[in-house]
N, C-alpha and C positions, 0 to 999 in steps of 0.2 A: 662521577656516576653515583658515588655514595651519597652526595648531597641530594640528588634527585630521589633516590629511594627514601631518604629521611623525610623530605618534604611530602612525598606521597603518603607516607604513613601518618604524618601529622594532619594532612588534609582529611584523610578518611577517618581519623580518630575524632576530629572535631564534629560537633553536631551540625554545623553549617555544611561541612563536606558531605556528611551522610544525607542530609536533606537534599542537597543538590544531586547526589547520586540517585536517590530514590525518585526525585522529580524527573530526572533525565530518563530513567527507566520507565516511569509511568507515561511520559510523553511518547517515548519510542513504542511502547506497547499499544498506546491509543492510535498512533499512526498506522501501525501494522494491522490492528483490528479494523480500522476504517477502510484500509485498502482491500482487505479480504471481503468485507461487506459490499463495497463498491464493485469489486470484481464479480461477485456473485450476481449482483443486480445487472451489471453490464452483460454478463454471459446470458442471462435470461432474455435480454432484449435483442440478441444476435442470432436467434433461431427462427427459422421460417421453413416453409415448404422449399425443397431444393430448387425447383424451377424459379421461384420468386427470388430466393437469395442469390442465385447465379445471375439473374437479370439485373439485380441491384449492383452486384460487383462489376458487371459489364458496363452498365450505364454510368456508375459513379467513378469507377477507377480504370476502366478499359482492361479489366483482368479476365483472363481466359485459362481454362485448365491446361496444365502441361504434364501432370503426373497423377496417377490414381492407383490405389491399392485397396485390398480388402483386409481389414484387421481380424484378429482371431475372435473378436466379439461379434463379427458379422457386419460391423460398421464399414462404410466406404470412406476412405480418407483421400482427399484431393488437394493438390497444390495448384493454386490459381495465381497466375503471374501477369503483370502488365509489361508492355514494352519499356515503361519508365522505371521498372525495377521494384514497384510495390508488389507485395505478395500476401496471400491469405491461405491459411489451411482450413479447409472445411471438412467436417465430419458429418456424414449422413447416416442416420439410423435406418434399420430395415423398414420402419414405418413411413419413410420419406421425409422426416423432419431433419433438416440440415442446420448445423450450428457452426459458428466461427470459433475455431480453437486457438488460432494465433494469427497475428498480422505483423507486417514489418515492411522495411524498405531495403533498397540496395541488393535485391536478389541478383545473384550471378550464377548462370548455368555452368556446369562443368561437364566435360565429356565423360560418359560412363566408361568404366574399365572394360578392356577387351578381354575375352576369354581365350587363353592360350590352349588350343586343343592338343598340342604336342605334349603337355605335361601329364 
C-alpha cells in the first residue's frame, strides 16, 4: 500500500500527471455542461397542450393515467403507465400546458398500504 501512495504522489507531482488530471476534469465538465444544455432543449420540446400530449402518449406508447395529484404549486402531476411497463410523469400547469417531467421502463404497481382504524 505504501508503494501505491508513493506512485500516486509522483504522478501528480509530474507535469504530465497534472496535465492529464486537468484534461480529464475539463472533459468531464464539458460532458456535464453538454448534458445540461441538451436536457434543457429536450424539456422544451416535450411540452404541449395536455390533451395533445396525452393523445401522443396513448398513440405512441399505449400509456394511460393511473395516478394523479395536485402539487402545492397548483400544478397537476400525473403518472401515465402502459401495460408493457413504460411510464411517464406529466406535469400540467394551471394554464393547460403539460410537460413531461420523467420517463422510464419496468413500472411495477404496488398495493397501497391499508389504514388500520384500530390504532
